[in-house]
C-alpha positions, -999 to 999 in steps of 0.1 A, spaced: 5 2 -2 10 33 -6 20 56 18 5 91 14 7 121 30 -9 162 28 19 187 27 7 216 44 38 240 36 31 238 3 -2 242 2 -1 272 25 23 282 -3 -1 284 -30 -25 300 -7 -1 325 0 8 328 -40 -31 331 -46 -35 357 -16 -12 374 -38 -22 377 -69 -56 393 -56 -38 420 -34 -55 405 -6 -43 403 31 -49 372 51 -75 382 68 -93 392 38 -83 348 27 -103 340 63 -132 355 55 -138 354 19 -134 313 25 -150 311 59 -118 303 82 -109 310 112 -73 334 118 -62 313 144 -65 283 113 -44 307 89 -24 310 117 -16 277 125 -13 267 90 17 290 88 32 270 113 27 240 98 5 224 116 -29 210 88 -62 224 89 -90 204 99 -111 189 67 -135 218 66 -111 242 64 -94 226 42 -124 222 21 -130 262 21 -98 268 16 -98 243 -18 -126 265 -27 -118 297 -22 -84 292 -41 -92 269 -71 -69 243 -64 -67 208 -66 -64 188 -29 -46 164 -50 -16 188 -64 -3 187 -21 -6 149 -15 25 136 -14 32 98 -23 61 72 -20 71 72 -57 58 43 -77 87 31 -99 58 8 -118 39 43 -131 52 58 -159 24 77 -176 19 102 -144 34 139 -156 58 152 -139 61 177 -113 75 200 -138 59 195 -169 25 200 -150 39 232 -138 52 242 -175 11 235 -178 -1 255 -160 20 289 -170 10 288 -203 -29 288 -193 -27 313 -174 -45 340 -188 -24 372 -170 9 358 -192 17 363 -229 33 327 -241 65 345 -241 67 356 -207 52 314 -198 84 304 -216 104 326 -198 97 311 -165 93 281 -175 129 283 -192 141 297 -156 123 270 -136 136 238 -159 173 249 -153 166 247 -113 148 220 -111 172 200 -132 207 218 -111 189 216 -78 180 175 -93 211 169 -99 226 177 -68 198 158 -50 206 129 -65 247 134 -58 238 136 -21 222 109 -23 244 82 -38 
């Protein structure tokens, strides 16, 4: 059986990106999503939200919970696109970016990803 774990840090960072794109405060996020300020504070400290708060924040942000569930790698599943491919697709579908801007961001991410991935692979060896 595959182990799974919710990545609250990644979820909080994505919420923060959404908050910044809307140019609103965390207080306003709580009001709009219908969650308490203490829930958002706990999440900023790495604590998981309760299921109702998670659902409310997912609805508010439009994010997909599957993006934040870490699973142990399954070497038999090669049909799943890489995270880098998913990010590139999201960038290209962003209506706030021109095609050139999306390509530029994707290129920067790809270089950083390759550099850090190799560094992590070297450290694991």
